[in-house]
DRENDO-1510 file (C-alpha; in Angstrom, 1 decimal, always signed):
<recs>
REC; n; res; u; v; w
REC; 1; UNK; +6.1; -8.2; -25.8 .
REC; 2; UNK; +6.2; -4.5; -24.5 .
REC; 3; UNK; +9.3; -3.0; -23.5 .
REC; 4; UNK; +8.7; -1.6; -20.1 .
REC; 5; UNK; +10.8; +0.8; -17.8 .
REC; 6; UNK; +10.2; +0.8; -14.3 .
REC; 7; UNK; +9.7; +4.4; -13.2 .
REC; 8; UNK; +10.6; +5.5; -9.7 .
REC; 9; UNK; +10.4; +9.4; -9.6 .
REC; 10; UNK; +12.7; +9.8; -12.7 .
REC; 11; UNK; +14.8; +7.3; -12.4 .
REC; 12; UNK; +14.2; +4.2; -14.4 .
REC; 13; UNK; +14.8; +0.8; -13.1 .
REC; 14; UNK; +17.9; -0.3; -15.7 .
REC; 15; UNK; +19.4; +3.3; -14.5 .
REC; 16; UNK; +19.3; +2.8; -11.3 .
REC; 17; UNK; +20.4; -0.5; -11.6 .
REC; 18; UNK; +23.7; +1.0; -13.4 .
REC; 19; UNK; +24.0; +3.2; -10.6 .
REC; 20; UNK; +24.2; +1.0; -7.7 .
REC; 21; UNK; +27.4; -0.9; -8.1 .
REC; 22; UNK; +29.3; +2.8; -7.9 .
REC; 23; UNK; +27.1; +3.7; -5.2 .
REC; 24; UNK; +27.8; +0.5; -3.0 .
REC; 25; UNK; +31.7; +0.9; -3.5 .
REC; 26; UNK; +31.2; +4.8; -2.5 .
REC; 27; UNK; +29.3; +3.5; +0.9 .
REC; 28; UNK; +32.0; +1.0; +1.9 .
REC; 29; UNK; +35.1; +3.4; +1.0 .
REC; 30; UNK; +33.4; +5.8; +3.3 .
REC; 31; UNK; +32.8; +3.1; +6.0 .
REC; 32; UNK; +28.7; +3.3; +5.9 .
REC; 33; UNK; +28.5; -0.6; +5.7 .
REC; 34; UNK; +24.7; +0.3; +6.9 .
REC; 35; UNK; +24.2; +2.6; +3.6 .
REC; 36; UNK; +25.9; -0.3; +1.6 .
REC; 37; UNK; +24.2; -3.2; +3.1 .
REC; 38; UNK; +21.0; -1.7; +2.1 .
REC; 39; UNK; +21.8; -0.5; -1.2 .
REC; 40; UNK; +23.1; -4.2; -1.9 .
REC; 41; UNK; +19.3; -5.4; -0.6 .
REC; 42; UNK; +18.0; -2.7; -3.1 .
REC; 43; UNK; +20.2; -3.6; -6.2 .
REC; 44; UNK; +19.1; -7.4; -5.6 .
REC; 45; UNK; +15.1; -6.4; -5.2 .
REC; 46; UNK; +15.8; -4.7; -8.5 .
REC; 47; UNK; +17.5; -7.2; -10.3 .
REC; 48; UNK; +14.7; -9.7; -9.4 .
REC; 49; UNK; +12.1; -7.2; -10.5 .
REC; 50; UNK; +13.8; -7.0; -14.1 .
REC; 51; UNK; +14.1; -10.3; -14.5 .
REC; 52; UNK; +10.2; -10.6; -13.4 .
REC; 53; UNK; +9.0; -8.2; -16.1 .
REC; 54; UNK; +11.2; -10.2; -18.6 .
REC; 55; UNK; +9.4; -13.3; -17.8 .
REC; 56; UNK; +6.2; -11.2; -17.9 .
REC; 57; UNK; +5.5; -12.1; -14.3 .
REC; 58; UNK; +3.8; -9.1; -13.0 .
REC; 59; UNK; +2.3; -10.4; -10.0 .
REC; 60; UNK; +6.1; -10.9; -8.7 .
REC; 61; UNK; +7.1; -7.5; -10.2 .
REC; 62; UNK; +4.5; -5.8; -8.4 .
REC; 63; UNK; +5.1; -7.2; -5.3 .
REC; 64; UNK; +9.1; -6.3; -5.8 .
REC; 65; UNK; +8.3; -2.6; -7.0 .
REC; 66; UNK; +6.0; -2.3; -3.5 .
REC; 67; UNK; +9.3; -3.9; -1.5 .
REC; 68; UNK; +11.6; -1.5; -3.4 .
REC; 69; UNK; +9.3; +1.3; -2.5 .
REC; 70; UNK; +8.3; +0.9; +1.1 .
REC; 71; UNK; +12.1; -0.1; +2.0 .
REC; 72; UNK; +14.6; -0.3; -1.0 .
REC; 73; UNK; +15.2; +2.8; -1.5 .
REC; 74; UNK; +17.4; +5.7; -0.2 .
REC; 75; UNK; +15.8; +9.1; -0.7 .
REC; 76; UNK; +13.3; +8.9; +2.3 .
REC; 77; UNK; +12.1; +13.0; +1.5 .
REC; 78; UNK; +8.7; +11.9; -0.5 .
REC; 79; UNK; +7.8; +9.9; +2.7 .
REC; 80; UNK; +8.8; +12.6; +5.2 .
REC; 81; UNK; +6.7; +15.4; +3.2 .
REC; 82; UNK; +3.9; +13.4; +2.9 .
REC; 83; UNK; +3.8; +12.8; +6.6 .
REC; 84; UNK; +4.8; +16.0; +7.8 .
REC; 85; UNK; +1.5; +17.4; +5.6 .
REC; 86; UNK; -0.9; +14.7; +7.8 .
REC; 87; UNK; +1.0; +15.7; +10.9 .
REC; 88; UNK; -0.3; +19.2; +10.4 .
REC; 89; UNK; -3.6; +18.3; +9.1 .
REC; 90; UNK; -3.7; +16.0; +12.4 .
REC; 91; UNK; -3.0; +18.8; +14.5 .
REC; 92; UNK; -5.5; +21.3; +13.1 .
REC; 93; UNK; -8.2; +18.4; +13.2 .
REC; 94; UNK; -7.3; +18.2; +16.8 .
REC; 95; UNK; -6.4; +14.6; +16.4 .
REC; 96; UNK; -3.2; +14.7; +19.1 .
REC; 97; UNK; -3.3; +11.1; +19.4 .
REC; 98; UNK; -2.7; +10.7; +15.5 .
REC; 99; UNK; -0.2; +13.4; +15.5 .
REC; 100; UNK; +1.8; +11.8; +18.0 .
REC; 101; UNK; +1.9; +8.6; +16.1 .
REC; 102; UNK; +2.9; +10.6; +12.7 .
REC; 103; UNK; +5.3; +12.0; +14.6 .
REC; 104; UNK; +6.9; +9.2; +15.6 .
REC; 105; UNK; +6.9; +7.8; +12.5 .
REC; 106; UNK; +8.8; +10.8; +10.9 .
REC; 107; UNK; +11.7; +10.8; +13.6 .
REC; 108; UNK; +11.9; +6.6; +12.7 .
REC; 109; UNK; +12.2; +7.4; +9.4 .
REC; 110; UNK; +15.0; +10.1; +10.0 .
REC; 111; UNK; +16.7; +8.0; +12.3 .
REC; 112; UNK; +17.1; +5.1; +9.8 .
REC; 113; UNK; +15.1; +2.8; +12.1 .
REC; 114; UNK; +11.9; +2.6; +10.5 .
REC; 115; UNK; +10.9; -0.5; +8.9 .
REC; 116; UNK; +7.4; -0.9; +7.9 .
REC; 117; UNK; +4.4; +1.6; +9.2 .
REC; 118; UNK; +3.3; -0.1; +12.7 .
REC; 119; UNK; +3.2; +2.1; +15.6 .
REC; 120; UNK; +3.6; +1.1; +19.5 .
REC; 121; UNK; +0.7; -0.6; +21.1 .
REC; 122; UNK; -1.2; +2.5; +22.3 .
REC; 123; UNK; -4.9; +1.7; +23.7 .
REC; 124; UNK; -6.2; -1.5; +23.8 .
REC; 125; UNK; -9.2; -2.4; +22.1 .
REC; 126; UNK; -12.1; -3.5; +24.0 .
REC; 127; UNK; -11.1; -7.2; +24.8 .
REC; 128; UNK; -14.8; -8.5; +23.7 .
REC; 129; UNK; -13.3; -7.7; +20.2 .
REC; 130; UNK; -10.6; -10.5; +20.6 .
REC; 131; UNK; -13.6; -12.8; +21.0 .
REC; 132; UNK; -15.5; -11.9; +18.0 .
REC; 133; UNK; -12.9; -12.3; +15.4 .
REC; 134; UNK; -14.2; -15.4; +13.9 .
REC; 135; UNK; -11.7; -16.2; +10.8 .
REC; 136; UNK; -8.1; -15.7; +10.2 .
REC; 137; UNK; -7.3; -13.3; +7.4 .
REC; 138; UNK; -10.5; -11.5; +7.3 .
REC; 139; UNK; -10.8; -7.9; +7.8 .
REC; 140; UNK; -13.1; -6.7; +10.1 .
REC; 141; UNK; -14.7; -2.8; +10.8 .
REC; 142; UNK; -14.3; -1.7; +14.2 .
REC; 143; UNK; -16.9; +0.4; +16.1 .
REC; 144; UNK; -15.1; +2.1; +19.1 .
REC; 145; UNK; -18.3; +3.2; +19.9 .
REC; 146; UNK; -20.1; +0.0; +20.9 .
REC; 147; UNK; -16.6; -2.1; +21.0 .
REC; 148; UNK; -18.3; -4.4; +18.3 .
REC; 149; UNK; -16.7; -5.7; +15.2 .
REC; 150; UNK; -18.6; -5.7; +11.7 .
REC; 151; UNK; -18.3; -7.8; +8.7 .
REC; 152; UNK; -17.3; -6.1; +5.5 .
REC; 153; UNK; -18.6; -6.9; +1.7 .
REC; 154; UNK; -16.3; -10.2; +0.7 .
REC; 155; UNK; -15.7; -10.2; -2.8 .
REC; 156; UNK; -13.5; -12.8; -4.8 .
REC; 157; UNK; -11.4; -10.7; -7.2 .
REC; 158; UNK; -11.6; -11.6; -11.1 .
REC; 159; UNK; -8.8; -10.5; -13.2 .
REC; 160; UNK; -9.7; -8.1; -16.4 .
REC; 161; UNK; -7.2; -6.5; -19.0 .
REC; 162; UNK; -7.6; -3.7; -21.0 .
REC; 163; UNK; -5.4; -2.4; -23.5 .
REC; 164; UNK; -4.8; +1.0; -25.2 .
REC; 165; UNK; -3.0; +1.2; -28.8 .
REC; 166; UNK; -1.4; +4.2; -30.8 .
REC; 167; UNK; +1.1; +4.4; -33.3 .
REC; 168; UNK; +4.6; +4.1; -31.3 .
REC; 169; UNK; +3.1; +3.6; -28.2 .
REC; 170; UNK; +0.6; +1.1; -26.1 .
REC; 171; UNK; -0.4; +0.4; -22.5 .
REC; 172; UNK; -1.7; -2.3; -21.1 .
REC; 173; UNK; -3.7; -2.3; -17.5 .
REC; 174; UNK; -5.0; -5.4; -15.2 .
REC; 175; UNK; -7.4; -4.6; -12.9 .
REC; 176; UNK; -9.1; -6.8; -10.1 .
REC; 177; UNK; -12.9; -6.3; -10.5 .
REC; 178; UNK; -15.7; -7.3; -8.3 .
REC; 179; UNK; -19.5; -7.0; -9.2 .
REC; 180; UNK; -21.4; -3.8; -9.1 .
REC; 181; UNK; -21.0; -0.2; -8.4 .
REC; 182; UNK; -22.2; +0.0; -4.6 .
REC; 183; UNK; -20.9; -1.8; -1.5 .
REC; 184; UNK; -24.0; -2.5; +0.6 .
REC; 185; UNK; -21.8; -2.0; +3.6 .
REC; 186; UNK; -21.5; +2.3; +4.0 .
REC; 187; UNK; -19.8; +4.2; +6.5 .
REC; 188; UNK; -19.3; +7.6; +7.2 .
REC; 189; UNK; -16.9; +9.7; +5.7 .
REC; 190; UNK; -13.9; +11.8; +7.2 .
REC; 191; UNK; -11.6; +10.2; +9.7 .
REC; 192; UNK; -11.9; +8.1; +12.6 .
REC; 193; UNK; -12.0; +4.6; +11.0 .
REC; 194; UNK; -10.9; +1.5; +12.4 .
REC; 195; UNK; -11.1; -2.0; +11.3 .
REC; 196; UNK; -8.8; -5.2; +13.0 .
REC; 197; UNK; -7.7; -8.4; +11.4 .
REC; 198; UNK; -5.9; -11.7; +12.8 .
REC; 199; UNK; -2.9; -12.7; +10.5 .
REC; 200; UNK; -1.5; -15.9; +10.2 .
REC; 201; UNK; +1.7; -16.9; +12.3 .
REC; 202; UNK; +4.7; -15.3; +10.4 .
REC; 203; UNK; +2.9; -13.2; +8.1 .
REC; 204; UNK; +3.5; -9.1; +7.7 .
REC; 205; UNK; +0.4; -7.5; +7.5 .
REC; 206; UNK; +2.1; -4.2; +5.8 .
REC; 207; UNK; +3.0; -6.6; +3.1 .
REC; 208; UNK; -0.1; -8.0; +2.2 .
REC; 209; UNK; -2.7; -5.6; +3.3 .
REC; 210; UNK; -3.9; -2.6; +1.0 .
REC; 211; UNK; -6.7; -0.1; +1.2 .
REC; 212; UNK; -7.7; +1.0; -2.5 .
REC; 213; UNK; -10.3; +3.5; -3.8 .
REC; 214; UNK; -12.2; +1.8; -6.8 .
REC; 215; UNK; -12.6; +3.0; -10.1 .
REC; 216; UNK; -16.0; +2.6; -11.5 .
REC; 217; UNK; -15.3; +1.4; -15.2 .
REC; 218; UNK; -17.5; -0.1; -17.9 .
REC; 219; UNK; -20.7; +1.5; -19.7 .
REC; 220; UNK; -23.1; -1.4; -20.1 .
REC; 221; UNK; -22.1; -2.8; -17.1 .
REC; 222; UNK; -20.4; -0.7; -14.4 .
REC; 223; UNK; -17.9; -2.3; -12.0 .
REC; 224; UNK; -15.8; -1.9; -9.2 .
REC; 225; UNK; -11.9; -1.3; -10.4 .
REC; 226; UNK; -9.0; -1.9; -8.4 .
REC; 227; UNK; -5.6; -1.4; -10.8 .
REC; 228; UNK; -3.3; -4.3; -10.4 .
REC; 229; UNK; -0.8; -3.5; -12.5 .
REC; 230; UNK; +0.4; -1.5; -15.5 .
REC; 231; UNK; +2.4; -1.8; -18.3 .
REC; 232; UNK; +3.3; +1.0; -21.4 .
REC; 233; UNK; +6.4; +1.3; -24.1 .
REC; 234; UNK; +7.5; +4.3; -22.1 .
REC; 235; UNK; +6.6; +3.6; -18.1 .
REC; 236; UNK; +5.8; +1.0; -15.8 .
REC; 237; UNK; +3.6; +1.9; -12.6 .
REC; 238; UNK; +0.1; +1.1; -10.6 .
REC; 239; UNK; -2.8; +3.1; -11.3 .
REC; 240; UNK; -1.2; +5.2; -13.5 .
REC; 241; UNK; +1.4; +6.6; -10.9 .
REC; 242; UNK; +1.7; +6.7; -7.0 .
REC; 243; UNK; +3.0; +9.0; -4.4 .
REC; 244; UNK; +5.2; +8.1; -1.4 .
REC; 245; UNK; +4.1; +5.3; +0.9 .
REC; 246; UNK; +1.3; +4.4; -1.3 .
REC; 247; UNK; +1.4; +1.8; -4.6 .
REC; 248; UNK; -0.9; +3.9; -6.6 .
REC; 249; UNK; -3.0; +7.3; -6.5 .
REC; 250; UNK; -6.0; +5.5; -5.7 .
REC; 251; UNK; -3.9; +3.9; -2.6 .
REC; 252; UNK; -4.9; +5.1; +1.1 .
REC; 253; UNK; -2.1; +4.8; +3.3 .
REC; 254; UNK; -2.3; +2.8; +6.3 .
REC; 255; UNK; -1.1; +2.6; +10.2 .
REC; 256; UNK; -1.2; -0.7; +11.5 .
REC; 257; UNK; -1.2; -1.1; +15.5 .
REC; 258; UNK; -0.8; -4.8; +17.3 .
REC; 259; UNK; -3.2; -5.0; +19.9 .
REC; 260; UNK; -2.7; -8.9; +20.8 .
REC; 261; UNK; -1.4; -12.3; +19.6 .
REC; 262; UNK; -1.3; -11.7; +15.5 .
REC; 263; UNK; -4.3; -9.2; +16.0 .
REC; 264; UNK; -3.7; -5.6; +14.3 .
REC; 265; UNK; -5.6; -2.7; +14.4 .
REC; 266; UNK; -5.6; -1.2; +10.9 .
REC; 267; UNK; -6.5; +3.0; +10.6 .
REC; 268; UNK; -6.3; +5.1; +7.3 .
REC; 269; UNK; -3.9; +8.1; +7.5 .
REC; 270; UNK; -6.2; +10.4; +5.9 .
REC; 271; UNK; -10.1; +11.0; +5.3 .
REC; 272; UNK; -12.1; +9.2; +3.6 .
REC; 273; UNK; -13.6; +10.8; +0.8 .
REC; 274; UNK; -17.0; +9.4; -0.4 .
REC; 275; UNK; -16.8; +6.6; -3.0 .
REC; 276; UNK; -16.3; +2.8; -3.0 .
REC; 277; UNK; -13.1; +1.4; -1.1 .
REC; 278; UNK; -12.1; -2.2; -0.7 .
REC; 279; UNK; -9.3; -4.2; +1.6 .
REC; 280; UNK; -7.1; -5.9; -0.5 .
REC; 281; UNK; -5.5; -9.2; +0.6 .
REC; 282; UNK; -4.0; -11.5; -1.7 .
REC; 283; UNK; -6.9; -13.1; -3.7 .
REC; 284; UNK; -9.8; -11.9; -1.6 .
REC; 285; UNK; -11.5; -8.4; -0.9 .
REC; 286; UNK; -12.9; -6.9; +1.9 .
REC; 287; UNK; -15.3; -4.0; +0.3 .
REC; 288; UNK; -17.4; -1.0; +1.5 .
REC; 289; UNK; -18.2; +2.4; +1.1 .
REC; 290; UNK; -18.1; +6.1; +2.4 .
REC; 291; UNK; -21.5; +8.3; +2.1 .
</recs>
């Protein structure tokens, strides 16, 4: 069994667990009960994470890591830095609507009111779009030029693992894989892509849906691989590490906008480069390619 350390920046999960009781007591003494509650929640998540890793329940560990990164931490400077870069890019590209949304996200984080990357309801989609959504929990591409939605490539992911070993070190990575190296659904590169999904009642799409750029792996039989979990003797992470607001370096940050009863518009918060992509919804993939 590998001895894993859960990395968040330079602070491991074990170290953070030891720090939290003191930080909670300090917040209580200072009368900052909101901060104390946030720290208590983070401590609970990290203890659950420790148990999940001990039980080798990596699926649950991945979910807990995502929860901690999205709301359990106390330092939001990384998130703000990423958003400020996106704000500058949006202004330079004259995407002023997007710039306004990003500015609101930054203000929400600074004010302590941000919980999930939702934005307020803005431009409503063509009403005919609602009638076109046939299935719940299926992600569609939305073409604003003609007001139509289009299906993406559907895939049922297969789980594969690979292990690299060296003296004193070992690394194991699990992937979700679908056949082939190229999706038949092709989109133009750049920004301005929109998707829609109708979610089952009571579900939070920000906790369920990821957009990930595939790695093409395999010499004899190349396939599209999405990193799901990686463990090593010295570090733990998704896809070899990540940036604030993303699960791994292959994850694309998303904005979710509620535009109807259980219906959400999804838009990437950065331009999509050429390559193969997939929306991952538990046990389902909706893939496309960018040319």
